[in-house]
Structure formats: structure tokens, C-alpha cells
N, C-alpha and C positions, 0 to 999 in steps of 0.2 A: 681636383683632378678630373678632367673631362677628356673624352676621346678614347681611342683604342689604346689599351695598355700593352706595350710591345711584348710579344712572346706568350701572352696569357690567353688570348681569345676574347677577353672581356672588353666591352666598350661602355664607358660611363656616359650617360646622357643627362641624367639628373643625379644630384649628390646622394639621394637616398639609396641608389643602387650600390654604392660603395660598401654598405653594411651587409650586402647579400652574398658577397664572394670573398674568398680567401686569397690574399695577395700573392702567395707563392704557389697556389694551386694551378694546375695546368689541365687543359683538355687532352684526353687520351683517346686514340683510336684503338679500340679493343679487337676489332675484327673487320675484314672486308671481304667481298665476294658475292654480294646480293645484287639484284637488279632494281628492286624498289622496296626498301625497308619500311615497315609500318607496325603499329599496334603493340608497343612494348608493354609488358605486364610483369610486375615483380612478385615473386612467391617467397615470402619471408621465411617460412619454415624450412625450405630447402636451399635458401640463399642462391636462387637462380632467377634469371630473367628469360622470358619467352618473347619472341617477336615474330612477325610475319615477313616473308620474302615473297610478295604476292605473285609476280610473274613466274618465278621458279616453282610456284605451287608447293611451298614448304613452310614450316615453322621452325625457327632456330632456337637454340637454348644456350645461354651464357651462364657458366658456373662460376660464381664469385669465389668459391673456395680455392680454385686452381687456375682460373682464367681461361679455361677451355671452352670451346664452342663446338656444338654438335647439332645434328638435325634432330629435332624433337618429333616432327610428324611430316611425312611426305607419302602420298599426296595430302594436301590440306585444304582442298576445295577453294584454292586461291583466297585463303583467309586474309582478312585485313585487320580491323580493330580487335583488340583483346582486353579483357579486364579480369579481375579476381572478385568473386562474390564473397559474402560475409562468412561462408563456410570454407573458404580457401579453394574453391573450384574455378576452373578456367571457363570463361564465357567468351565466345568468339563470334565474329561476323564473317560469313563465308560468301564471297562473291559468286563462285561457280554454282553452289547449291542454292544461292539466293535465300539464305536463312541465318538465324541466330541460334547457336547451340551452346550447350553446357557439357563439359567433360566431367563426368562423375569421378569420385575417388577411386572407383574400380576400373576406370578407363573407358567405360561405356559412354555413349553420346546421347544426350537428350535434346530434342528439338524444342527450342523455346518459341520460335515464331518463323513461319515460312510463307504465310499468306495473310491477307486482310480481306475479309468479306468475300472469300472464295477466289481472290485474285493473287497471283504470286507476287511477292515483294520484288523490288528492283534488284538491289545488291547491297544489303546492309553493310555499313561502313565503319561506324564506331559505336561503342556501347559503354554504359556505366550502370552500376547497381546502387540503388539507394538503400539506406539503413533499414527500411521496412521490407526489403526483399524485392521490391519492384525493379524491373529491368527496362532501361530507356535506351533507345538506339535511333540512329539516323539511317535513312534509306535513299541516298542519291542514286543516280543511274550509271555511275562510272563503270561498274562491272559488266553492264550489258551494252555499253556504247562501242566496245571493241573486244577483240579476242585476246588481247594481251593480258588482261587481268580477270578474265572470266570468259563467258560465251556471249557473242553479240546476239541481241534479241530485242524485240519490241517491249516496251513497258506495258504490263497488263493493267496497272493502276493508273498510269497516265500522268503521274505527278510524283514529286519527291517530298516525302513527309518525315516527321519525327514521331516516333511511337513510344508508348508505354505499355509494358506487360505487367499486370498486377500479380501479386503472389498466387492468385487462383488460376492464372494463365490467360485471363481475359486481356485482349489487345485493343488499344484505342489510339487514335491519332491525337497528339497533343499540340502539334504545330503543323499547319498546312500552307504557310505563306513563305516557304523557302525555295530558292532556286536550286541549290545543291547543298543541303544540310550535311555537315561534315563532322568535325570533332565536337565533343561536348563534355562538360564536367559540372558537377554541383559545387557551389560555394562551400567552404568548410562547415558552415552551420546548416547546409541543405535548404536554406530559405530561397535560393535562386538557382536556376539552371542556365548555364552559359552555352551557347551553340554557335559554331562557326558556319558561315555560309560562303562557299567557295565558287559561286556561280560565275565568277570572272574567267574560269577555265574554258567556258564555252560561250561566253558573251563578253565582248570587250568592255561593255558598260555594266557588267554584272557585279554583284556584291563580292567584297573581299574583307568581310568584317566578322566580328563576334557580337552577338546580341545577348542581352540579359533579360531573362524571364523570371518573374516571381512565381514561386511554387505554391499553389493553393492546397488547402487541406484535403480536397477531394481528388488530388492528383492532376488537376488541370493547371495550365500555365497562363500567366498574364500575357498581353500582346507582345511585349519584348522590345525594348529600345536598343539602338545600336550602342554598344559599349566601347568598341575600339575598331578602327579601320587599319588594315595592314599597310605598312609603308614600303615593304619589299616583298613582292610576290603576293602570297595569300596566307591566311591562317588555315591550318589543317588541324592536327591534334594538339592538345594542350592539357596542362595540369595546374592545380593550385598548390601553393605552399601554405603552411599553417598561419601565416600572416595575411592571407587573403590576396596575395599577388598571383598573377597568371604567368606561367612560363609556356610560351607557345612556339610551335614550329613556324618558320618563315623561309623565304628564298635564300637569305644570307646567314641563316643559323637559327638561334633561339632568341625570341624577344621576351623581355620581362615587362609586364604591365602592372602598375600599382592599382589600388582599389578604385581609383577614379577612371581607370582606363588609359592613363598616361604612360607612354613608353619611357621607361627610366633607364634601360640598359639592354645590351645584347651580349650573346655569346656567339662569336663568329665561328662558323663551321665551313670547311672548303667544299661543300656540296649542299644541294637542296635538302632541307630537313622535312620529314613527314610527320614525326610524332616524338613525344618525350614521355618519360615517367620517372618518378622518384623511387629509389631503392636503397639497398644497403641496410645495415643493422639499425642505423639511426635515421633512415629516410633522408639523408643529406647528400646522397649521390644522385645526380641527375643523369639518366640514361637517355641518349639522343640517337634516334634513327635517322641517319643521313641516307641519301639515295642508295649507295652501295655498301655503306659501312655502319658499324655500331660504335658510338663514342660515349664517353662519360666524363663527368667532372664533379669534384666535391665542392659543395657550396656551404655558405654560412646560414642556410635556412633549412627547414625540414618540410618534407612533403606531408600531405594529408593522407592518413591511412584509413581504409585500404586504398591503393592506387590502381 
């Protein structure tokens, strides 16, 4: 069985993809009304999903218990990427404030990073937390290039890097050879960090790929080879399942890549996709942030926790 399966949204490119989805499962649109959806993060204890509506300067909340959607935070400093740390706290990238923050259990906000060597960050984009408590984030210039997703400004750093904040709060650059570092995720065993470069947005010959970096014991990264190049648009946010496959955003929906970087299948979505994450009680529900809408689909795979 190859090609698009009528009425499901699934496209089989390699036979191995057939084991990843449920034949009678369908993509659902859960809500619409955003301008640019991004940064989904699943909170297992409350059975809810948070995500960012960047231009509308708000964070939204989907409640799995009753299907309702409400505003979680507004204003939200044009928040973009979000994740959950090992203590169940929200960690967010904020374009407008040009910082990474953590929302504590009592609702207070802790600033994780807002500068490097005395210079303001550009506009932190996406973030992940490693099991040792270190926080890793990308810092492209999207939020300072225009007023739509932040405030137009000159870059103080003058480049777009990937950073690591160790548990003591010390910040360091772990990758400095990216055009527009974007989504990132650790492999299930945390031996590698995968980072998307979406430089093609501002350079026709720019990168539109995901690179794979080995993670060293001291927190540094190996140089990083190209793992996969996007065939439709560009890679933005992505997540791993427990089998080591990547589920990534793309222009035509969600692309599934196997452990070799081969595109094995797609989930077609009728609008540009910005990011995804796994959720639900068994982490077998993929939440998909389309441009204006939130979608989901149940899969025959399970995400890596925390997501």
C-alpha cells in the first residue's frame, strides 16, 4: 500500500510507515482561530495542552477532558516554543522579551536566559530540557526581523546560535554555525541532539534540514552532519517517538523520518504546520499546530516522555 490513503490524511512512502498509524484513525481539527500556532507542550497531570499563538500574543489551552479551548495567558510576550521540565513546569521562549522563562508551580516567572556576555538574545525560538536539568534552546532572529511576532530590532549578538543553560544557570554556546536554528529535540537515549536549520526563509539557497549532533559528557556537541533535508517547505518543530522516528512539521503537514533520516510517510494537513508534540494518557496522540488551527491524530506509536 503506497500513496495517500483516501480520507485519512496518511501517505505511505515506505512500507515501514504502515505500522505507525491506525487504519481507521482520522485527523481531527480541534480548534481554529489563531494567526500562527506554535510550541505545543503536553501537561500529563492536568490532561491539557498549551501552545502559542505568536502574533496574537497569547498562549492557548486545550483541555482533553472536555475538548474545550481557552486562553491560558495573554499577553504572553509573543511566546513561541514551549516544553515541560522534569518537575512539570512550563518552560517558554518569548520573542518580545527576548528571553527563556520558567513558570513555577505558584505561577511566578523565573528568567532562565535573556542575554549572553552582556548582549541581549535575538528571539529564543524553541527549547528542550535534558534529564540532567540543563535547558537547551535556539535563538534565531525571527522575532526581531519584523513587528508581527515581536519588536523589530538589530541583533546585539550579530549571529544566531544554539545555547545550553546548565543547572547552575551558566549559559554557553553549543552550536555557532547555523543560519536560523529552529526546532530541536534529543534522541530517546539523549546521546544525540537534532536541530533544524530553517535559513531558507531568508536565503533562497539557505538550509532547510535537520542536523544530528553527538552529545559529549561535558555538554558540548559534535560538529553535526545533515540528517535529513525537507522535501516540502522546511522543517520547524519536531519530536521523537520511542522507536527513534522523527515526526516533523513541514509545508504539507507532518513528515515521519526513520532512524536513517529516510522520509517514510506523511500526515497531510490543509495548512502549513509549525510544530507537533505527543500527548494523551499513553502519549500516542500527536498534536499538530497548523497555521490557524490545532489538529490531532491517534497513532500506533508512542512519544518520548517528557515531551
